[in-house]
C-alpha positions in Angstrom: -53.0 -39.3 230.5 -56.2 -40.8 231.9 -59.2 -39.0 231.0 -57.6 -36.8 229.3 -60.5 -35.8 226.7 -62.9 -35.5 229.4 -60.7 -33.1 231.7 -60.0 -31.1 228.2 -63.7 -31.0 227.3 -64.8 -30.2 230.5 -62.3 -27.0 231.1 -63.2 -25.8 227.6 -67.3 -25.8 228.5 -66.3 -23.7 231.5 -64.1 -21.1 230.3 -66.7 -21.0 227.8 -69.3 -20.4 230.0 -67.2 -18.4 232.4 -67.1 -15.6 229.5 -70.8 -15.5 228.6 -71.9 -15.4 232.4 -69.7 -13.0 233.5 -69.8 -10.5 230.3 -73.3 -9.0 232.0 -71.1 -5.9 233.6 -70.0 -5.3 229.9 -73.5 -6.0 228.3 -75.1 -3.3 230.8 -73.1 -1.0 229.7 -73.4 -1.2 226.4 -76.9 -1.7 226.3 -77.0 2.0 228.5 -75.1 3.5 225.8 -76.5 1.6 222.6 -80.1 1.4 223.4 -79.8 4.3 225.7 -81.7 2.5 228.8 -81.3 3.8 232.3 -78.8 2.4 235.1 -81.5 1.0 236.9 -83.6 -0.4 233.4 -80.2 -2.1 232.6 -79.4 -4.2 235.8 -82.8 -6.1 235.5 -79.9 -8.0 233.3 -78.0 -9.7 236.4 -81.7 -10.6 237.4 -82.3 -12.8 234.0 -78.7 -14.0 234.7 -78.5 -14.7 238.2 -82.9 -15.8 238.8 -82.7 -18.5 235.6 -79.2 -20.5 237.8 -81.5 -20.4 240.6 -84.6 -21.3 239.4 -83.2 -24.2 236.3 -80.9 -25.7 239.1 -83.5 -26.3 241.5 -85.8 -27.6 239.0 -83.7 -29.8 236.8 -80.6 -30.7 239.1 -82.5 -33.9 240.0 -83.4 -34.5 236.5 -79.6 -34.6 234.6 -78.3 -37.4 236.1 -81.2 -39.3 234.4 -81.0 -37.5 231.1 -77.2 -37.8 231.5 -74.2 -35.2 231.9 -73.2 -35.4 228.5 -76.4 -34.9 226.9 -76.6 -32.0 229.5 -73.7 -30.0 228.6 -74.6 -30.5 225.3 -78.0 -29.5 225.5 -76.4 -26.3 227.1 -73.8 -25.2 224.7 -75.8 -25.4 222.1 -78.5 -23.0 224.2 -75.9 -20.8 224.3 -74.6 -21.3 220.6 -78.7 -20.1 219.8 -78.5 -17.0 221.9 -75.3 -15.6 220.9 -76.3 -15.8 217.4 -79.6 -14.3 218.6 -77.7 -11.2 219.6 -76.4 -10.7 216.6 -79.5 -11.0 214.3 -81.8 -9.7 216.6 -80.6 -6.4 218.0 -82.2 -5.0 221.3 -82.4 -5.1 225.1 -85.2 -8.1 224.8 -82.4 -10.0 223.4 -79.9 -9.4 226.3 -82.7 -10.1 228.3 -83.3 -13.5 226.6 -79.8 -14.2 226.4 -78.6 -13.9 229.9 -81.5 -16.3 230.9 -80.1 -18.6 228.3 -76.9 -18.8 229.6 -78.2 -18.8 233.7 -79.9 -22.1 232.5 -76.9 -23.2 230.6 -74.7 -22.6 233.4 -77.1 -24.4 235.5 -76.6 -27.6 233.7 -73.0 -27.4 233.1 -72.3 -26.5 236.5 -74.0 -29.6 237.8 -72.8 -32.1 235.1 -69.3 -31.1 235.5 -69.2 -31.5 239.4 -70.6 -34.7 239.2 -68.9 -36.0 236.1 -65.1 -34.9 237.8 -66.5 -37.3 240.7 -66.9 -40.2 238.1 -63.5 -39.3 236.9 -61.1 -39.3 240.0 -60.0 -42.1 242.2 -59.5 -40.2 245.4 -60.1 -36.9 247.0 -56.3 -35.1 246.4 -56.9 -36.1 242.7 -60.9 -34.5 243.0 -59.4 -31.7 244.9 -56.7 -31.1 242.0 -59.2 -31.2 238.8 -62.1 -28.5 240.5 -59.1 -26.2 241.3 -58.2 -25.9 238.0 -61.9 -25.9 236.7 -62.4 -23.3 238.5 -59.3 -21.5 237.9 -60.4 -22.0 234.4 -63.4 -20.4 235.1 -61.6 -17.0 236.1 -59.2 -17.1 232.7 -63.1 -17.1 230.4 -64.1 -14.4 233.0 -60.8 -12.0 232.1 -60.5 -13.2 228.7 -64.2 -11.8 228.4 -63.6 -7.8 228.5 -60.4 -8.1 226.3 -62.5 -10.3 223.7 -65.3 -7.9 224.1 -62.8 -4.8 224.4 -61.4 -5.6 221.3 -65.3 -5.3 219.2 -66.3 -1.8 221.0 -65.5 1.3 219.5 -64.4 4.5 221.3 -65.1 6.5 218.2 -69.0 5.7 217.9 -70.8 4.9 221.2 -73.8 4.1 219.0 -71.7 1.4 217.2 -73.0 -1.8 216.2 -69.5 -3.2 216.2 -69.3 -4.7 219.4 -72.7 -7.0 218.8 -69.8 -9.2 216.6 -68.2 -10.4 220.0 -71.2 -12.8 219.2 -70.2 -14.3 215.9 -66.8 -15.5 217.9 -68.5 -16.5 220.8 -71.0 -18.8 219.1 -68.1 -20.3 217.6 -66.7 -21.0 220.8 -69.5 -22.8 222.1 -69.9 -24.6 219.0 -65.9 -25.3 219.2 -66.8 -27.0 223.0 -70.4 -28.5 221.5 -68.1 -30.7 219.0 -65.8 -31.5 221.0 -67.9 -32.9 224.0 -69.2 -34.7 220.9 -66.3 -36.6 220.4 -65.4 -37.5 224.6 -66.7 -41.0 225.4 -67.8 -40.6 229.0 -68.8 -44.2 231.1 -71.8 -42.7 233.3 -73.4 -46.3 233.9 -72.3 -45.8 237.7 -74.5 -42.9 237.7 -77.7 -44.6 235.5 -77.8 -47.6 238.4 -78.7 -44.5 240.9 -80.3 -42.7 239.0 -84.0 -44.0 240.8 -83.0 -41.9 243.7 -83.1 -38.9 242.2 -86.3 -36.7 242.1 -87.4 -33.3 242.5 -89.4 -33.7 245.5 -86.5 -35.4 247.1 -84.1 -32.5 246.6 -86.8 -30.0 247.4 -87.0 -31.9 250.8 -83.5 -32.4 251.2 -82.6 -28.5 250.8 -86.0 -27.4 252.8 -84.7 -30.3 256.1 -81.6 -28.2 255.9 -83.0 -24.4 256.4 -84.2 -25.2 259.7 -80.7 -25.5 261.1 -79.3 -22.2 262.8 -75.7 -23.0 261.1 -77.0 -23.4 257.7 -79.2 -20.3 258.4 -76.4 -18.4 259.2 -74.1 -19.7 256.3 -76.1 -19.2 253.2 -77.2 -15.3 254.8 -73.3 -15.4 254.6 -72.7 -16.3 251.5 -75.9 -14.3 250.4 -73.7 -11.3 251.4 -70.6 -11.9 249.7 -72.1 -12.6 246.5 -74.1 -9.4 246.5 -70.8 -7.7 247.3 -68.6 -9.5 244.6 -71.5 -9.2 241.6 -72.1 -5.4 242.4 -68.8 -4.4 241.6 -68.2 -6.8 238.8 -71.2 -6.0 237.2 -70.6 -2.4 237.6 -67.3 -1.6 237.0 -66.9 -1.1 233.5 -70.1 2.0 233.9 -68.0 3.5 236.9 -65.0 3.6 234.6 -66.6 5.0 232.1 -69.1 7.2 233.4 -66.7 8.5 236.8 -63.1 8.0 235.4 -64.1 8.5 232.1 -62.0 5.8 230.4 -62.8 5.2 226.2 -65.2 2.4 226.4 -63.1 -0.3 225.2 -60.4 0.5 228.0 -63.3 0.5 230.4 -64.1 -3.1 229.6 -60.3 -4.6 229.7 -58.8 -2.7 232.7 -62.0 -5.0 234.6 -59.7 -8.2 233.3 -57.8 -6.9 236.9 -60.8 -7.2 239.1 -61.0 -11.2 237.2 -57.2 -11.9 237.6 -57.1 -10.8 241.3 -60.0 -12.7 242.3 -58.2 -16.0 240.7 -55.0 -15.2 242.4 -56.8 -14.2 245.8 -58.1 -17.5 246.0 -54.9 -19.7 245.1 -52.6 -17.5 247.4 -55.2 -17.8 250.3 -55.2 -21.9 249.9 -51.6 -21.6 251.6 -52.7 -18.7 254.0 -55.3 -21.2 255.4 -52.6 -23.8 256.3 -51.0 -21.2 257.8 -53.7 -19.6 260.0 -57.8 -20.1 260.9 -59.6 -19.4 257.5 -61.7 -17.0 259.6 -58.5 -15.1 260.6 -57.4 -14.8 256.7 -61.4 -14.0 255.8 -61.9 -11.0 258.8 -58.3 -9.5 257.6 -59.0 -9.4 253.8 -62.7 -7.9 254.9 -60.7 -5.4 256.5 -58.2 -4.8 253.7 -61.4 -4.8 251.0 -63.0 -1.7 253.2 -59.9 0.4 253.2 -59.0 -0.1 249.9 -62.5 1.5 249.2 -61.9 4.4 251.2 -58.6 4.9 249.6 -59.4 4.9 246.4 -63.0 6.3 245.9 -61.5 9.7 247.2 -59.4 10.0 244.0 -62.2 9.2 241.4 -63.6 12.5 242.0 -62.9 15.5 239.4 -61.9 13.9 236.9 -62.9 15.4 233.0 -65.2 14.3 230.0 -62.3 13.4 227.0 -59.2 13.9 229.4 -57.7 10.3 229.2 -57.4 8.6 225.2 -54.9 5.4 226.0 -53.7 3.2 228.6 -50.7 5.5 229.3 -53.2 8.3 230.8 -55.7 6.3 233.0 -55.6 7.0 236.8 -54.6 5.2 239.4 -57.7 4.6 240.9 -58.2 3.1 237.8 -55.6 0.4 238.1 -56.6 0.4 242.1 -60.1 0.0 242.7 -59.7 -3.4 240.6 -57.8 -4.7 242.8 -60.4 -5.2 245.7 -60.8 -8.7 243.6 -57.1 -9.9 245.9 -59.1 -9.8 249.2 -63.0 -10.9 248.2 -61.6 -13.5 246.4 -60.9 -16.1 249.3 -63.7 -15.2 250.9 -66.3 -17.4 249.1 -64.5 -21.1 248.4 -63.6 -21.0 251.8 -66.8 -20.1 253.4 -68.2 -23.2 250.9 -65.4 -25.2 252.4 -66.3 -24.2 256.3 -70.1 -25.6 255.8 -69.6 -28.4 253.2 -66.3 -29.9 255.0 -68.6 -30.5 258.3 -71.6 -32.3 256.6 -72.3 -35.9 256.0 -72.0 -36.8 252.0 -75.6 -37.4 251.8 -76.3 -33.7 252.6 -74.0 -31.7 250.3 -75.4 -32.4 247.0 -78.6 -30.1 248.9 -76.5 -27.8 250.4 -75.0 -27.3 247.3 -78.4 -26.7 246.1 -78.9 -23.5 249.0 -75.3 -22.6 247.7 -76.6 -22.2 243.9 -80.0 -20.4 244.8 -78.7 -18.0 247.2 -75.9 -17.3 245.7 -77.8 -16.2 242.4 -79.9 -14.2 244.3 -77.3 -12.4 246.4 -75.9 -11.5 242.7 -79.6 -10.0 241.6 -79.9 -8.6 244.8 -76.5 -6.3 244.5 -77.0 -5.7 240.9 -80.1 -3.7 241.5 -79.3 -2.2 244.5 -75.9 -0.7 243.0 -77.5 0.3 239.6 -80.4 1.9 241.4 -77.8 4.4 243.8 -76.1 5.0 240.4 -78.9 6.2 238.9 -80.2 8.3 241.5 -77.2 9.3 243.1 -73.5 8.8 241.7 -71.1 6.2 240.8 -69.1 7.4 244.1 -71.5 6.6 246.3 -72.9 3.0 244.9 -69.4 1.7 245.3 -69.4 3.9 248.8 -72.6 1.5 250.2 -70.2 -1.5 249.2 -69.1 -0.9 252.6 -72.5 -1.4 254.4 -72.7 -5.6 253.4 -68.7 -5.9 253.6 -69.1 -4.9 257.6 -72.1 -7.0 257.9 -70.5 -9.7 256.5 -68.3 -8.8 258.7 -70.1 -9.0 261.6 -71.9 -12.2 260.9 -68.5 -14.0 260.4 -68.0 -14.0 264.1 -71.6 -15.6 264.7 -71.0 -18.3 262.1 -68.0 -18.9 263.7 -69.5 -19.3 267.3 -72.3 -21.9 265.9 -70.2 -23.7 264.0 -67.5 -24.4 266.9 -70.8 -25.5 269.2 -71.7 -27.3 265.9 -72.6 -31.3 266.7 -72.3 -33.8 263.4 -75.2 -36.0 265.0 -77.7 -32.9 264.7 -77.7 -33.7 261.2 
């Protein structure tokens, strides 16, 4: 198969980085228990992850073509390998912050390099879309796998045990496998090298700033910001919600969140069919209403669960399985939103728009986690998750405004 080794390497890289990037919710739960930090203090891990993505993606994106896509990904894999080993040898909350800063940095390198590499190894739009779909699907598989790998090492008997840190031996090995696999891959980047003089940080900055002056772009990035705020606040704090509210054992609290990741993946795949049958606007408004309805129906049945009443999977309350299913309705929103803006932009504007998407998505994730962590620590887990109804309602309303502006959009304006 043509370019099979390159594609396989990209898939492995995305699997590994997806697993590490989205382990932040698991680690927040563990540092609260293991290092005895508050929910608000633990929530800064999301900021270390997302802000490093935003900052390094912006600063380094223009240099990646010069440095090389393969070398950029190899560098990223070495960084996350070192960070994983650091977690095992330098046990502490500070090392957790360093880990997610390093992971965010590496994700930025891998995402920009992988997206650009797909353009090099595909010959037409259909093949490009196919590889991208598989790539994003593999990312979700990595996210889902992380809950089970961490759950295997998390002990229920002694919450303060260091056994969960042994997970990072496994992650370090996976990173090294990805590194040596990529090392053997031949990737022809000559086409990019010819164009490298066109890439500069000043050029990228000017392109992004120029886009912000358009109302269509401003409303879009606000919508993307709100969406990621919702998704990350739920994904990050769901393990802690399961532990402190549903009274699930540590390992089950983590592993059951895999339902959320799986539901997002399935929701995104299924939405491709529905968007062909109905408009993207009808699909998105419908799933937001469904997500809000699920929150309203499920949260009331999460109260009154006694400590120590649940010891195995058979005793998990129905709410433990239903709440993660919100991913089924949240999943379709982000890719459909991104497609709605990128599909109407000229190609020379798409890289700048992608930069804005990465930056404001990262900022949204950080904001959502910090707000949810504050509410969780000062009020209750139920209150924190009820709060998700607010940004969902805002997104629902903003989508109508965005859709109207988009209909009046004239291609010539750009």
